[in-house]
C-alpha positions in Angstrom: -14.8 -14.4 -3.2 -16.4 -18.0 -3.1 -13.7 -19.0 -6.9 -9.7 -20.7 -6.4 -8.0 -17.7 -7.7 -4.4 -19.0 -8.1 -1.7 -16.6 -6.7 1.8 -17.3 -8.9 5.5 -16.1 -6.4 8.7 -14.8 -8.2 11.1 -14.6 -6.5 14.7 -16.2 -5.8 15.0 -17.4 -2.5 13.4 -20.3 -1.8 12.6 -20.0 1.7 10.6 -16.8 1.8 9.0 -18.1 -1.3 7.8 -21.5 0.3 6.9 -19.6 3.4 4.9 -17.3 1.4 3.5 -20.9 -0.8 2.4 -21.6 3.1 1.1 -19.2 3.8 -1.4 -18.5 0.7 -2.3 -21.3 0.5 -3.5 -21.6 4.0 -6.1 -18.6 2.9 -8.0 -21.3 0.7 -5.9 -19.8 -2.6 -3.4 -21.5 -5.2 -0.4 -20.3 -4.8 2.7 -21.6 -7.3 6.5 -21.0 -7.7 8.1 -20.4 -10.9 11.9 -21.5 -11.1 12.2 -20.8 -14.6 14.2 -16.9 -14.0 14.9 -17.1 -17.6 11.7 -17.4 -19.2 8.8 -15.8 -16.5 6.5 -15.0 -19.0 6.5 -18.7 -19.9 5.5 -19.3 -16.0 3.5 -17.0 -16.0 1.2 -18.2 -19.0 1.6 -21.8 -18.3 0.5 -21.4 -14.4 -3.0 -19.4 -15.9 -2.6 -16.8 -12.0 -4.7 -14.4 -11.5 -2.8 -12.5 -9.1 1.3 -12.4 -9.4 3.3 -11.6 -6.3 7.0 -10.4 -7.8 10.4 -9.3 -6.6 12.4 -6.7 -8.4 15.9 -8.6 -7.9 16.0 -11.5 -9.6 18.3 -13.9 -11.6 18.5 -12.6 -15.0 16.1 -9.9 -16.1 15.0 -8.1 -12.9 11.2 -8.2 -12.2 11.1 -4.4 -14.0 11.1 -6.4 -17.2 8.8 -8.9 -16.6 6.2 -6.7 -15.0 6.0 -5.3 -18.5 6.1 -8.3 -20.9 3.0 -10.0 -18.5 1.1 -5.8 -19.2 1.4 -6.9 -22.5 0.0 -10.7 -22.2 -2.8 -9.5 -18.6 -4.2 -7.4 -16.9 -3.9 -9.7 -13.9 -2.8 -7.0 -10.5 0.8 -7.6 -9.8 2.0 -6.9 -6.6 5.7 -5.8 -6.2 7.8 -8.1 -3.4 10.9 -6.7 -2.3 13.8 -4.5 -0.1 14.9 -2.0 -2.1 12.4 0.9 -0.5 13.6 4.3 -2.6 10.5 6.8 -3.4 12.1 6.0 -6.8 11.6 2.0 -7.4 8.5 2.2 -6.0 7.5 4.1 -8.3 9.9 2.5 -11.3 7.2 -0.9 -10.5 4.0 1.8 -10.6 5.3 3.0 -13.9 6.1 0.0 -15.6 2.2 -1.8 -15.2 2.1 -2.9 -11.4 -0.9 -2.2 -8.9 1.0 -1.9 -5.5 4.5 -1.9 -3.9 5.1 -4.3 -0.2 8.7 -3.2 0.4 10.6 -6.3 2.5 10.5 -7.6 5.8 6.8 -7.7 5.7 4.2 -8.7 8.1 2.1 -12.0 5.6 -1.4 -10.6 6.9 -0.4 -7.5 5.2 0.4 -9.5 2.7 -2.8 -11.2 2.1 -4.8 -8.2 3.0 -3.3 -6.9 0.0 -4.1 -10.4 -1.9 -7.3 -10.1 -1.0 -7.8 -5.5 -2.5 -6.4 -6.5 -5.8 -8.3 -9.4 -6.1 -12.0 -8.3 -4.8 -10.8 -5.2 -6.9 -10.2 -7.3 -10.6 -12.2 -10.3 -10.0 -14.8 -10.3 -6.9 -17.2 -7.4 -4.9 -15.5 -4.4 -6.3 -15.0 -5.4 -10.1 -15.8 -3.3 -12.5 -17.1 -6.4 -14.4 -16.4 -4.8 -17.3 -14.4 -5.1 -20.4 -10.6 -4.3 -21.0 -11.2 -0.1 -22.5 -9.3 -0.1 -25.7 -9.5 3.4 -27.2 -9.1 3.8 -31.6 -7.9 6.9 -33.3 -6.5 8.0 -36.3 -5.3 4.6 -37.3 -3.7 3.0 -34.0 -5.1 1.8 -30.6 -4.7 1.7 -27.1 -4.9 -0.3 -24.6 -4.4 1.9 -21.0 -4.5 -0.6 -18.8 -1.9 -2.5 -19.9 0.5 0.4 -21.1 -0.2 -1.4 -24.7 -0.5 0.9 -28.6 -1.1 -0.7 -32.0 -0.7 0.2 -34.8 -1.7 -2.4 -37.6 -0.6 -6.0 -36.1 2.8 -3.9 -34.8 2.4 -3.5 -30.6 4.8 -0.3 -29.2 5.0 -1.1 -25.4 4.0 1.6 -22.2 5.3 3.2 -19.8 2.2 4.4 -16.9 3.0 7.9 -17.7 3.3 7.6 -21.7 -0.3 5.3 -21.7 -1.8 8.8 -20.3 -0.4 11.7 -22.4 -1.1 9.4 -25.3 -4.7 8.7 -24.2 -5.4 12.2 -23.8 -3.7 13.3 -27.2 -6.7 9.9 -28.6 -9.1 11.4 -26.8 -8.5 14.6 -28.7 -7.8 13.9 -31.7 -7.8 16.4 -33.9 -7.8 19.1 -31.3 -5.4 20.6 -29.5 -4.5 19.8 -26.4 -2.6 22.2 -23.2 0.7 22.1 -21.9 -1.6 22.6 -18.7 -4.1 20.0 -19.7 -1.7 17.4 -20.5 0.4 18.0 -17.1 -2.7 17.8 -15.4 -3.7 14.6 -16.2 0.4 13.0 -15.6 1.2 15.2 -12.5 -1.2 16.5 -9.9 1.5 18.8 -8.5 2.8 19.6 -11.8 4.3 23.4 -10.8 6.7 20.7 -9.1 7.0 19.0 -12.8 10.9 20.4 -14.8 9.0 21.4 -17.9 11.4 20.2 -19.7 9.6 16.9 -17.9 7.0 17.1 -20.8 9.1 16.8 -23.3 11.1 14.4 -22.7 7.8 11.9 -22.5 6.3 13.7 -25.6 9.7 12.7 -28.0 9.3 9.1 -26.2 6.1 8.9 -27.4 6.8 9.8 -30.9 9.7 7.7 -31.3 7.3 4.6 -30.1 5.0 5.3 -32.8 7.6 5.7 -35.4 8.7 2.1 -35.0 4.8 1.5 -35.1 5.0 2.9 -38.4 2.8 5.8 -37.4 5.3 8.9 -38.2 4.4 12.5 -37.3 1.5 11.5 -35.5 1.8 14.2 -32.6 2.2 17.5 -33.9 3.1 19.8 -32.1 1.2 23.5 -31.9 3.5 26.4 -30.8 2.0 28.3 -27.7 -0.7 26.2 -27.3 -0.1 22.4 -26.7 0.2 19.2 -28.6 -2.4 17.5 -31.0 -2.5 13.9 -32.5 -2.8 14.6 -36.7 -4.2 12.6 -39.3 -0.8 12.0 -40.8 -0.8 8.6 -40.1 1.7 6.4 -41.8 -0.2 3.3 -43.1 0.5 0.3 -40.7 3.0 -2.1 -40.7 
């Protein structure tokens, strides 16, 4: 990778942030630290960062919140670094748009290997070199990598599972997608998923679409599954 990439470090432990910066610059990258934890998004936008190292526990809003906001503006890799080791924390990070999760204490060599790997995937030798995916159907525009759906000029943020669900319905707009198909797409081991879980995600997606003015967009077809219908309100 010949390009000089910029890494933004969002870590409120000044000592750890400084050590990370020192290590990152030693490997030829540009590292920037933020001390503006009231507006991490502003720091990200001004930094020109190609990748973000993001802690979960931050002074004002947590890392999940800032990850979601960054995702509405960029597809750059976001790697969480956190002392929180639970499986649920890692699931939440990925659901909110993160690409990886590194638990503290960590080896700096592992952090650097992950940074290089994600930079190659997005910008370098592993990159597909394609434009951002965009799916359009029934007046909706979905950006699946960013977890954002738009209706007219209005936008709503989605979780990773909500984006997968909506993408499946939009790809088959006007046709029924079975519950089993949706479960297969959203969970590899869906036989262990409570049957009500899918209902919860359907309800969440409907609520977000309704807030965009897309009323009754997701229809229930009894005994069959769900369908993205055509009865969508005017773009608002």
